Steps between C-alpha positions, in 0.01 A plus 500: 500500500835408325612150593864537408770776462471502126127583515573764752748658270253496218237670707744780598590558134137488384398745770759738392411479127127522560537818712740674265408739220650278237273262320572124495348205305479157652811401301695805627392427858643152467825630352531749789444227756755271330760778495485516889460121546815443281699745712394327820552152375138390500310286245381708201132526392428335170134554473288819501240312686720514802498869498128512445458264801725717711293808432185314569632388839601847582149633439351211698728564796471882485152623394639856457748369230258526198695429186357608178587418136457723211569473129715731290533406138583126498640484859330448831648687788464455881516734797335574829172689471625747753813647359786491752331229705727237665417202709806581711355829597189349657460522877527172696194319593428390863590138389830608344601709801425204725694262278798744492490550874504115557799477274674778690429316816700209360778737407508620855711195586780736411432711809835619647684495174635852416320637195166336557344740738278621207279174535341636819449844337318345195269287724416813693408686178240242407328498842260796438367349177397151612381335817820296579633381842790723601676174617458321164868445459497303831279226348806344343820398663816366347769295657799730496783618715454871539825519703695354211818695414510626147128585453609859439664393164174381351364829343857605411565184301145474347559851367845408367356208310221718352738782398790269393732647746853359534622454864817463697421258777684433825407154617589246773379148431370243743791249450766756414461794737777687330375816332498505122424775251333442165343686210156355452209540253181412692233284328271331746386480868392172661356424841571167664446389855435855620827623352546723184763436233621702215595337167744715296772471248824514673784650288778349715363146490366549139171325590170554675549490864247523795546728794314467834351840609624456859861456388510813290717767667459785251365588149636781290388613157770525234480655159538202274304345207258240626542145366164344412398155613490290183573157655267431783126479509415555876148393429633151483836520654375357836284228340756219563617588844401563858628831635732744320845351476648317204828448316568519132453167338250367770242271356191371672503143620211278596479434870290231676385568845305279741257718694341357826121491536528759781656756268332401172184719514718808547725407207210432274326830591828696480730321247875522549531610128271541197644178350383291796333169408370199694679179392368250761271509787483265808326510835838627652525782261591579135791523263512832320733637233624845427742618232724786613863599518705421814552802712516617859133588516402153384706338789335735743151419380569126537659542843201702621280190449705315763410141558202514264723468176736251358706567189471199271700639211739629374764355729714820478240707672407211749860483620539877522182523725597197691849665583323817619263305724804315641674834571194632674455188703863522637411838641237339728712222633 
């Protein structure tokens, strides 16, 4: 089975070539694979042995996929023994159906979102072919707010990202409830703290902005050329932060926190951030460090630990949290 996307692409190309009427040598198969890999931005194949290994693995995984080689002149050609055969036309095995059903059960967390009713229909289609529990999707539960306003935008925005659709958005922010309109080019959807956020290029602000689903008032498609995302790698955009909010120019800073012994096991089992490290440990607790940008979500995370955390440095963050605690205390006096 392919272990990465590049190998999956090669398998798809090879299957198409081996099932076609055209004849291919090992070198030609490699060139065909590289043509598609290049277009998709994957690493190119530099050895014919890679293609030979791919074909061997296809035969090993699919016994029906018998690949033969034959010589014509000085060249050796490859194709499926059964012309027109394709591994992608094979019926699913019981194991594959069960695996797919389990995956669909995880996707069922989107229950209630318009556009995802087809999940239940697909699960129902598989039932006659394998002995699966009709309540399989109830074996997994996710912590989510099914009453959250804005859930109805999910499938609409996911489709807009996939089809590169430019949108006119009517939006009312948390801190500034006054309605705004903006032309946006949607790039990415992120879930944080049971809320969904859209990241999109905002023409008016001339930057990538995030929009909370529950603050979106209306979305309208407009006929305009889509501006591609060439500046932000969302696979790593959130690496140096907690949450979803950041300003241009923000840089991560090292933060030292003392965590009490009562809270320490939870912090060690569920780190505050991927950068978390233990600096010192005592019977009373431990000093940990994280390296993140300062934002509202960071403050909320620290405040949620209550009396079990003390900010040691930097002083700027310490004073800010100290002020917020003071303001909270005044309300209880």
